[in-house]
C-alpha positions, 0 to 999 in steps of 0.5 A: 837048236836055236829057235828061230821063225816058222813062216806057214806058206800061208801069207807070212812074211817079213819086208826090210826098209830102204838101207843104202846097206842092202838096195838104195846107194846110190853108187851100184853094187859090185859085191855082196855076200849073203848068208842065210841059216833055214830049214826045210818043212815038208814042202820043198816042191812050190817054189818058195821064196827065203829071200828077196831083193829088188823087182823084175828089173833088178835084184838077187834072191835065193828060194826053193822050187822042186826039189832044189834051192836056186840062188839068181842074180840080174839088171835089166835096168837101162842105168846099167852099161850093160843089162845080164841076167838072170844067172843062177846057181841050184842043188838038191834040198831035202826035207826037215833039213837046216841048211846054210846058204851063202850067196856070192855076188862078185861082179870085178871077178864077173862070178855068181856064187851059190853054196849050201853047207860049205859046197859050190853049188856053181859059178856063173859068169856075164855079170855085171853091176847091181843098180839101186833096186827095191828092199827086201823080203823074208819068206815071199815075194811082194811085187816082183821078182825074177827067176832062173827060167827067165820068168816074173813072179809078182805077189807070192810064192809064200814061204814053208820053213823055218829061219834062224839068221841072216848076215849081208856084206858088201864085200866079198868074205876072204876064206878066213872069214867065211871059215870065222861064220861057218864055225859061229853057226856050227855052233850056234846051230850044229850046221856042220860044213862040208 
């Protein structure tokens, strides 16, 4: 297995700076696809944030809680013509297991989907545009975020897991492009996609 970064659950995290490609373009985002390759450790019970961009007003996140992986999206700002969310999808995960999570935010088709190792965790509707928001954090919440239970989180929720790689696109990938990325992850990490 290729080397990854271990987050110890006790304060490790990495922050991203403001970037028009990730969080701060002038026009609202209408499409995002995020891939994260990670391996769980022995704790999959406590809430642990893998990736969070934005804050309690608008953003996206991927996190572990109560033996499940959650992917969540929301935009509650007054800049948005219609506040929406949070919307979320989730599915069970196991300890000491390698995964590829795919978050797909497709506002033009009113779809928010989460995919885990090639299997859909579900599709939610009721999404709008995603306005400019706070930069991203790997391995924790810094500032605030929103969770599936319509509760906000403050700094903390440190990750106890490995993160190997992230890919982000401001687009919805077609089946052929997705297959290329999955083949790359299969070759590099041995992830079997269904």
